[in-house]
N, C-alpha and C positions, 0 to 999 in steps of 0.2 A: 332223321333229325329235322325238327321244325324250327325255323328261325323267324323272328318277327321283326318288322321294321320299327325303328324308334319313332315315337310320336312326333319328334321334331324334324323328320325327314322332309326336305324341301326339294321337290322334283325340278323346279326351275333353277335352283342353285346347282344341282347336279348338271343340268344342260349348260349353265354358264361355265362350270369347270371344264366340260369338254370343249367349249369355245376357246377357253384360255389354253387348253392343251394343244389345240389345233395351231393357235398362234405361236406357241413354244416350239412346235415342230417346225413351223415356217422360219423361225428365227435361229433355229439350231445350226451351229456351225458344222462343217464337215471334218471329220477326223482325218489325220494325215495317213490315208491308206491309198493303195494303188491297185490297178488291175481288177480282176473279178470281185474281190472283196469290196471294192469301192462301189461297183455297180449293184451289188447286193444291198449295201447300206442305202444307196440312193433309192432303190426300189422300195425298201422298208420304210424310208421316210415318207415317200409318196403314199403308201398304203396307210401309215399312221395318220398323216394329215387328212387324207380322205375320210377315214373312219371317224376321227375326232371331229372334223368339220361337219360331217353329216349329222352326228349326234348333237353337236352344238347348234345346228339349225332346227332341231326337233322341237315340237311343241309337247310338253309333258303334262300328264294328268295322273294323279293318284286317287283312285276311287275304290273304296272297300278293300284296301290292301293290294290292289292290282295297279302296277305302274304301266301306263300306256304311253309310248312314244310314237308320235306321228311325224314322218319325214316325207315331204313332197319331193319326189324324184323326177317329176316331169321337167322336160327341158325348159329353161327359162323361169321356172317357178320361183326361184330365189331372187331373180332380178325384177320380177313383176310386182306391182303393188296391187292391192285388191281395190278395184274401182267398180262400181255398179251403176 
């Protein structure tokens, strides 16, 4: 099965949605659970935030139907500004 992307697909809007999801995970309250289940939920929240934040920091490009996401994972890359 072949699917095509809609003409109105905006890669930057997708990146922005991931940024919003990362913030939603950060603000999410903790359900009233205890013990091992609580630890599993905390770990999942950390992974969700990490994944959403990483994609929210990506630069996105759609060229010839191929979506390319570039994420700089070098230490301090998100904190530094590009100065030449």
